[in-house]
N, C-alpha and C positions, 0 to 999 in steps of 0.2 A: 537429208539426201533427196535431191530432186530426180524425177524420172521423166524421160522424154521418149515418147512413142511416135513412130513415123507411120503414116497411112498412105504414103505415096504422094507425088506431086508436091504441094506445099502444105499439106495437112498434117498437123501434129496435135498430140495430147500431152500436156505438161502437168505432172503432179508435183506440187511443191508446198512448202510450209509458208503460210501467209505471215504478214507482219503482225497479225493477231495471234500467231503461234498455232493456228488451226490449219488442218490439211485443206488444200485447194486443188481443184481440177480446172484447167484452162484448155480450151480447144482453140486452135488458130487455123483459119481458112479450111474449114472441115468439108471439103468436097469428097465425100465418102463414096460417091458413085463413080469415082475415077477408075479407069481400067486396071490400075495397079493395086487398088485397095484390097487388103485381105479381110475386111469386115464389111458388113452391111448396116443399114440404119438400126436394125434390131439390136445391135451391139450396145446402143445407148439407152435402150428402153428402160432398163433398171439400173442405170449408172448415174452416179453423182457427177454433175457438171456445174461448176459455179459461173464461169464466164465463157462466152464464145466471141473471139476476136476476129474481125473481118477486115482485111487490108484494103479491099476494094470490091466493087460489085460485079466484076466479070464472073461468068458462071463457074469457072474452074477455081474460084476462091470463095465467093459467097456460098456457092455449092449448096450443101444441105443444112446451112446454119439455122434457118428458120424452122425446118422440120425437127432438128435436134433440140432447139429451144422449146418447141411445143412438147416434146417427149420428156424433157428434163426440168423445165422451169428455169433454165440458165438465162443469164442476162447477156444480151447482145451488146458488144462494145465496138464502135467504129466511128468513122467520120459522121458529122452531124446528120447529113442527108440519109445515110443508111440507117442510123438509129431512128430517125423520124419514120422511115418506111416500116421498120420493125415494130415500132410503137403503134402504127396504124393497123398492124395485123394483130394487135392485142398482146404483143410480147413485151417483156421487160427489156429496156434498152437504156444505155448511157451513150450519148453522142458527145464527141469532143472535136477538137481540131488540132492541127500541128502546133505544138507549143510546150507548155509545162505539164506537170503531173495532173492526171484526172483526179477528181475529188472522190477517191475511194479510200476506205479506212484499212482494208485488209491486204491490198497489193499496191505497189507503185507501178502504174501503167502510163506510158507516155506515147503519144502518136508522133512518129518521126516522118520526115519527108521520104517520098519515093518518086523516082523518075519513071512515070508510066502513064496510063490513061485510065479513066473510069467514067461510067455513065452518070453516076451521082456523086457529087463532091469530088474531093481529091484522093488519089491513091496514097496510102500511108504504109509505114512499117510500124513495129511496136517494140518498145522496151517493156519487159515484164520483170519486176524485181520483187522477190519475197525474202524470207529469212535465210534461205539456203542457196539462192541462185539469182544472178542477174543475166537475163537472156534478151537477145535481139533477134527478132524475126524481120527480115528486110522487106518482106512482101515481094511483089514484082517490081524490080527496079534496075535501072542502069547504074553505072558507077557515078558517084558524085563526091566532090571533095569534102563536103560537110560531114562525111562519115568520120573524119578525124575529130569533129566536135562531139559526135555520138560517143566516141571513145573517151574523150576528155570529160564529158558531163556524166556519163552513166557507167563507164567501165564494164561493158558486158563481158561476162566470163565465157558465155556460149553464144555463138552467132549461127543463125540458120540462113544460108545464103543461096540464091539461085545461081546455077551454073550452066543452064541449058542454051543460052544465047537466043537469038532471033527476037524474042520479046523482052529479054532481061539480060543481065550480065552473062557472059560466057566464062569459061575457065580463066582466061587471061585477066579479064576485068575483076572477077571474083578474087583472084590472087591479090590484085592491088587493093581491093577492099579489106582483105585480111591485114595487109601492111598498115592501113589506116586505123582499123578497129582494134587490133592487137588483142584478140580474144585468146583464152586458153584452149578453147575447143571450137571447131567449126563443123557443122553438119551440112553437107550440100543438099539442095532440094531443087525442084522445078526442072527436072531433066528426065528424058527417056519415057515420058508419058505418051508422047507423039513423036513421029519421025522428025518434025521440024525442030525439036529441042533435044535431039540426041546428043549426049555428051558422056565422056568417060570420067566418072568420079575418082577413079584411081590415078589418073593423070593429074587431076587437081590435088589429090592427096600427096602425090610424089613431089609436085612443085612446091606446095606449101611447106611440107615437112622438111624438105631439103634446104630451104632458105629462111625459115622462120622457126621460132619455138612452139608455134601453134600445132596442136594435134588435130587431125582430120578424122572424124568418125563417119564412115560410110554405112548408113542404115538401109537395109532392104525393107520394103513395106511390111509392117508387122513387127519389126525389130525394135528394141528399146535400148536406151543408154541411160545409165545412172551417173549423176554428177553430185559431188566430186568423186 
């Protein structure tokens, strides 16, 4: 059973069973200083973290990744340029690019396209697959038709999708993403952190659940969801 904990904005902690049948902890876009986060950096001081995935280097996504890596010894994973920067700071890092699976033994991790911007390298999303879950974190992105290929290739059971608009998909576009991805569960993210990205996750839930078999789980910062 996998556990997904939400820290607000686009920050998540994923506990899952690796392909080596060992427990793994993955952080994605850990901006823990965001105004909605229920925890501070000290939360990670004595916590096991295996990997920290960074979708792009904007401050609300790269966030506290390097600080947490220093505290935990976790490996930073991201686009090549971000990994090179992390390595230059003395951190463990694996840099990849949009394409096939990264050369990791314990998890299947794939960098996927994202329609956005970044100061270093390209923005990405992530497929994370272990023994008990296949998960897609879209990062900051607009809607793009190749999401149907993400469904075809990786069959994500859980999708973490932005709904806040302005910088990313809004509710209408995220609904279309659900139609292409066909996940069993969607967790909305990247909304209500600032006035510019104000959105109602329950309108998204009503739209998705009235027209598709997908469940929408709305997590408040600090809440968890277990899958399956």
